[in-house]
C-alpha positions as CSV (number, residue, x, y, z in Angstrom):
1,M,0.0,0.0,0.0
2,A,1.4,3.4,-1.0
3,T,1.2,6.5,1.0
4,F,1.2,9.9,-0.7
5,A,2.3,13.1,1.0
6,A,2.6,16.7,-0.2
7,S,5.9,18.4,0.4
8,E,6.9,22.0,0.1
9,T,8.2,21.4,-3.4
10,G,6.2,18.5,-4.6
11,L,5.1,14.9,-3.7
12,V,6.6,12.0,-1.7
13,V,5.4,8.5,-2.3
14,R,6.3,5.6,0.1
15,S,5.7,2.0,-0.7
16,G,7.4,-1.3,0.3
17,G,10.5,0.4,1.6
18,E,10.9,2.6,-1.4
19,V,10.6,6.3,-1.6
20,L,9.7,8.2,-4.8
21,Q,10.2,12.0,-4.6
22,L,8.9,14.4,-7.3
23,D,9.8,18.0,-7.0
24,A,9.0,21.1,-9.1
25,W,12.1,21.9,-11.2
26,G,12.4,24.9,-13.6
27,E,9.4,26.5,-15.2
28,S,7.7,23.3,-16.3
29,G,9.7,20.4,-15.1
30,I,9.6,17.7,-12.4
31,R,12.7,16.3,-10.8
32,V,12.2,12.6,-10.0
33,R,14.3,10.7,-7.5
34,A,13.9,7.3,-5.9
35,T,15.7,5.3,-3.2
36,L,15.4,2.3,-1.0
37,G,15.2,3.5,2.6
38,A,13.9,6.3,4.7
39,S,14.3,9.3,2.5
40,V,16.0,10.8,-0.6
41,T,19.3,12.5,0.4
42,E,20.7,15.6,-1.2
43,T,24.0,15.0,-2.9
44,P,26.5,17.7,-3.7
45,W,27.5,15.8,-6.9
46,S,24.1,16.0,-8.5
47,A,24.0,16.3,-12.3
48,L,21.4,19.0,-12.1
49,L,22.4,22.6,-11.4
50,E,20.7,24.2,-8.4
51,D,17.3,25.8,-9.1
52,E,15.2,28.2,-7.1
53,V,12.7,26.6,-4.8
54,R,9.4,26.3,-6.6
55,T,6.0,25.3,-5.3
56,A,4.2,22.5,-7.1
57,R,0.4,21.9,-7.2
58,V,-0.3,18.6,-5.5
59,E,-3.6,16.7,-5.6
60,I,-3.9,13.5,-3.6
61,G,-6.9,11.1,-4.1
62,D,-7.8,7.5,-3.5
63,G,-4.8,5.4,-4.6
64,Q,-3.3,8.1,-6.8
65,A,-1.7,11.6,-6.7
66,R,-0.8,14.3,-9.2
67,V,1.9,16.9,-9.0
68,S,1.9,19.8,-11.5
69,N,4.5,22.4,-12.3
70,G,3.9,24.9,-15.1
71,D,2.6,22.9,-18.2
72,L,3.6,19.5,-16.8
73,T,1.5,17.1,-14.7
74,V,2.7,13.8,-13.4
75,E,0.3,11.2,-12.1
76,V,1.4,8.4,-9.8
77,T,-1.0,5.5,-9.0
78,E,-0.7,3.1,-6.2
79,N,-0.5,0.0,-8.4
80,G,1.6,1.7,-11.1
81,E,-1.1,1.3,-13.8
82,D,-4.0,3.4,-15.2
């Protein structure tokens, strides 16, 4: 069972010991990071240049969530399917 939570910059999804973090990035982008464990850690050797903090629009529903930034919307479902 997945849990969805809004964050300051996007969405965090936790399921089966995995964490998926989706953050607003740039004008119409989403930065996607995933890890096994408690949380995604910031790494100084990231391939992405620093960006200003942006606020994403997050909608959480029954078994699914959406995060939007600019013209881009990403939908995550609990079972990974439509």
